[in-house]
C-alpha positions in Angstrom: -12.7 7.2 17.2 -13.9 5.2 14.2 -14.4 1.5 14.3 -11.7 -0.7 12.8 -12.4 -1.9 9.3 -14.0 -5.3 9.0 -11.9 -8.3 7.8 -12.1 -8.6 4.1 -12.6 -11.7 2.0 -9.8 -12.7 -0.4 -10.6 -11.9 -4.0 -11.4 -15.1 -5.8 -8.9 -16.6 -8.2 -5.8 -15.0 -6.7 -3.3 -16.9 -4.5 -2.5 -15.3 -1.2 1.1 -14.8 -2.2 -0.2 -12.5 -5.0 -2.3 -10.3 -2.8 -1.6 -6.6 -2.4 -0.2 -6.2 1.1 -3.0 -3.7 2.1 -5.4 -6.6 1.3 -3.2 -8.9 3.5 -3.4 -6.3 6.3 -7.2 -6.0 6.0 -7.4 -9.9 6.1 -5.2 -10.0 9.2 -2.5 -12.0 7.3 0.2 -9.4 7.6 0.2 -9.5 11.3 0.5 -13.3 11.7 3.9 -14.8 12.4 5.8 -15.8 9.3 6.1 -19.5 8.6 9.4 -21.0 9.8 12.1 -20.7 7.2 13.3 -23.8 5.5 16.8 -24.9 6.6 18.5 -23.7 3.4 16.8 -20.2 3.7 17.6 -20.0 7.4 21.3 -20.7 6.7 21.3 -18.2 3.9 19.9 -15.5 6.1 22.4 -16.2 8.8 25.2 -15.9 6.3 23.9 -12.6 5.0 23.5 -11.2 8.5 27.0 -11.9 9.6 29.0 -11.5 6.4 31.8 -9.0 6.7 30.6 -6.0 4.7 34.2 -4.9 3.9 34.6 -8.0 1.7 31.0 -8.3 0.4 30.6 -7.2 -3.2 26.9 -7.1 -3.3 25.7 -3.6 -4.2 23.0 -3.6 -1.6 25.4 -4.2 1.3 27.8 -1.5 0.2 24.8 0.9 0.0 23.9 0.0 3.6 27.5 0.5 4.7 27.8 4.0 3.2 24.7 5.2 5.1 26.3 4.2 8.4 22.9 3.7 9.9 22.9 2.1 13.4 20.0 -0.3 12.8 20.3 -1.7 16.3 19.1 1.6 17.7 16.1 1.7 15.4 12.8 -0.1 16.0 10.7 -2.3 13.8 7.5 -4.2 14.6 9.3 -6.8 16.7 11.9 -4.6 18.6 15.4 -3.9 17.5 15.8 -3.4 13.7 19.3 -4.9 13.5 18.1 -7.7 11.2 16.4 -5.3 8.7 19.5 -4.8 6.4 19.9 -8.6 5.9 16.2 -8.9 5.4 16.2 -6.4 2.6 19.1 -8.0 0.9 17.3 -11.3 1.0 14.2 -9.6 -0.4 16.1 -8.0 -3.2 17.7 -11.4 -4.1 14.2 -13.0 -4.2 13.3 -10.6 -7.1 10.0 -8.9 -7.9 7.7 -11.7 -6.9 5.9 -11.5 -3.6 7.2 -14.4 -1.4 8.6 -15.2 2.1 11.5 -12.7 1.9 9.2 -9.8 1.0 6.6 -11.0 3.4 9.2 -10.8 6.2 10.1 -7.2 5.2 6.5 -6.2 5.1 5.8 -7.7 8.5 8.7 -5.9 10.2 8.4 -2.5 8.5 4.7 -2.1 7.8 2.9 -4.3 10.3 -0.9 -4.0 9.6 -0.4 -0.4 8.5 1.8 0.7 11.4 5.3 1.9 10.7 8.4 2.4 12.9 11.7 4.3 12.9 13.3 1.6 10.9 10.5 1.9 8.3 11.5 5.4 7.5 15.2 4.6 7.2 14.3 1.8 4.8 12.8 4.2 2.3 16.1 5.2 0.5 17.2 1.6 0.6 13.9 0.5 -1.1 14.4 3.2 -3.7 17.9 1.8 -4.5 16.6 -1.8 -4.6 13.7 -0.8 -6.9 16.1 0.9 -9.2 18.1 -2.3 -9.6 15.2 -4.8 -10.0 13.4 -5.4 -13.3 10.5 -3.0 -13.6 7.0 -4.6 -13.4 3.4 -3.4 -12.9 3.6 -4.9 -9.4 6.8 -4.5 -7.4 6.8 -5.6 -3.7 9.5 -3.1 -2.7 7.8 -0.2 -4.4 4.5 -1.0 -2.8 6.2 -1.4 0.6 7.8 2.0 0.3 4.4 3.5 -0.8 2.6 1.9 2.2 5.2 3.2 4.6 4.7 6.7 3.3 0.9 6.4 3.2 0.7 5.2 6.8 -0.7 7.6 9.4 0.3 5.3 12.2 3.9 6.0 13.1 6.2 7.8 15.5 6.9 10.8 13.2 4.7 13.3 11.3 4.2 12.2 7.7 5.1 15.7 6.6 8.5 15.5 8.4 9.2 12.1 6.8 8.5 13.4 3.3 10.8 16.4 3.9 13.6 14.2 5.2 13.5 11.6 2.4 12.4 13.9 -0.4 15.1 12.7 -2.8 14.4 9.0 -2.4 10.6 9.7 -2.7 11.2 11.5 -6.0 13.1 8.5 -7.3 10.4 6.1 -6.2 7.7 8.3 -7.8 9.5 8.2 -11.1 9.7 4.4 -10.9 6.0 4.1 -9.9 4.9 6.2 -12.8 7.0 4.3 -15.3 5.6 1.0 -14.0 1.9 2.0 -14.6 1.7 0.9 -18.2 3.3 -2.4 -17.3 0.4 -3.4 -15.1 -1.3 -6.7 -16.1 -5.0 -6.1 -15.8 -7.1 -3.5 -14.0 -6.6 -4.8 -10.4 -2.8 -4.6 -10.7 -3.1 -1.1 -12.3 -5.2 0.0 -9.4 -2.6 -1.2 -6.9 0.1 0.6 -8.9 -2.0 3.8 -9.0 -2.5 3.7 -5.3 1.3 3.3 -4.8 2.0 6.3 -7.1 -0.6 8.3 -5.1 1.5 7.6 -2.0 4.6 9.1 -3.5 2.7 12.1 -4.8 0.9 12.5 -1.4 -2.6 12.4 -2.9 -4.6 12.4 0.3 -6.9 9.6 1.3 -6.5 7.9 -2.1 -3.0 6.7 -1.2 -4.7 4.4 1.4 -8.0 3.5 -0.2 -7.6 3.1 -4.0 -6.9 -0.7 -3.7 -10.5 -1.2 -2.6 -11.5 -0.6 -6.3 -10.0 -4.0 -7.1 -12.3 -5.6 -4.6 -15.4 -4.1 -6.0 -16.4 -2.8 -2.6 -15.1 -0.5 0.1 -15.9 0.2 3.7 -17.2 3.7 4.7 -18.3 5.4 7.9 -21.1 7.9 8.1 -19.8 10.7 10.4 -23.2 12.1 11.5 -24.6 8.7 12.7 -21.5 6.5 12.9 -23.1 3.8 10.8 -20.7 1.3 9.1 -21.4 1.3 5.4 -20.4 -0.6 2.3 -19.7 1.0 -1.1 -20.7 -1.6 -3.7 -18.9 -0.7 -6.9 -20.0 -3.8 -8.8 -23.6 -2.7 -8.7 -24.9 -0.5 -11.6 -25.0 2.2 -10.7 -22.8 1.7 -7.6 -24.7 1.6 -4.2 -24.1 2.4 -0.6 -25.6 -0.1 1.9 -25.5 -0.8 5.6 -25.1 -4.3 7.2 -28.9 -4.1 7.9 -30.8 -5.2 4.8 -33.8 -3.4 6.1 -32.1 0.0 5.5 -32.1 -0.6 1.8 -29.5 0.8 -0.6 -28.8 4.3 -2.0 -27.4 5.1 -5.4 -24.0 6.8 -5.8 -23.9 9.9 -8.0 -20.6 10.1 -10.0 -18.5 13.2 -10.1 -16.4 14.8 -12.8 -13.0 15.6 -11.2 -12.1 19.3 -10.9 -9.0 20.3 -12.8 -5.9 20.5 -10.6 -7.1 18.2 -7.9 -5.8 14.8 -6.7 -9.0 13.2 -8.2 -8.3 14.8 -11.6 -4.7 13.5 -11.5 -5.8 9.9 -10.8 -8.7 9.9 -13.3 -6.4 11.4 -15.9 -3.8 8.6 -15.4 -6.4 5.9 -15.7 -7.8 7.5 -18.9 -4.3 8.1 -20.4 -3.4 4.4 -19.9 -6.6 3.2 -21.5 -8.1 1.9 -18.2 -11.7 2.8 -19.1 -13.3 0.7 -16.4 -11.0 2.1 -13.7 -11.7 5.6 -14.8 -15.4 5.1 -14.7 -15.3 3.5 -11.3 -13.2 6.5 -10.1 -16.0 8.9 -11.0 -18.2 7.1 -8.5 -15.4 6.7 -6.0 -15.1 10.5 -6.0 -18.9 11.0 -5.8 -21.7 11.3 -3.2 -24.7 9.4 -1.9 -27.1 9.3 1.0 -26.6 7.3 4.2 -29.2 4.5 4.3 -29.2 4.6 8.1 -29.8 8.3 8.8 -30.6 9.9 5.5 -27.8 12.5 5.6 -25.8 13.4 2.5 -22.7 11.3 2.2 -19.4 12.4 0.5 -17.6 9.3 -0.5 -14.1 10.8 -0.1 -14.9 12.2 3.4 -16.5 8.9 4.4 -13.1 7.2 3.8 -11.1 9.7 5.9 
């Protein structure tokens, strides 16, 4: 088995509350206990959890009631998922900014990249929530749904999950594509592109595109098992080991082949005028040589 990815440093100039949740997972933040809620927030959550759904006029609750899901029988990261509906209502009420309510939903439904039975059942609910919230380049609920689908650490085959929730995934895909031109800056565009890749099931890229925003990405050389670092901020990009004595190797860019996942992603970046992202993607899809063993290194295969 491959070694776990190293803990990543937080990109400079961005508050922790604004981080993409995959960054938070890599930093170990997503797995930490959530800060204790303030008294007002705690009271609000209790009221939401025990409100009689027959008299509640909130659209989210009526949607939960129609599905007739027995959440107590489902599991999240901490056990019974009975609190998940109230948690998602609170998240929707908090809007499109990442904060305590969305952090709680992330922690319960996609804990450091692992998903649960409740995570899958939340996909249609997240589609409904995202359809009601204002559209932005970054939407916590949209990225949460994408991360659930992209995860390979769950109790059910991803193929089965996609077949079961195909209608909701199609709705989420449409929202994600419409959100792309609203992204503020290349990093946010990259996160939005990764989320769209999850809804379109574009292979390894649905789990790794966000590294582009960091300027570097962890790789593994299969033949020798060396842990490598793809340095995208170099010109041209380099592959290095953690041993400075091994030196660095240039990355050779690749023109995406028509009809491939790579061509789809590059085309979206080009269409939306993200020249720097499109250029970085060419190297992301490229090849190099392992500095440790000298074997040829396919960047996409070194991610997988």
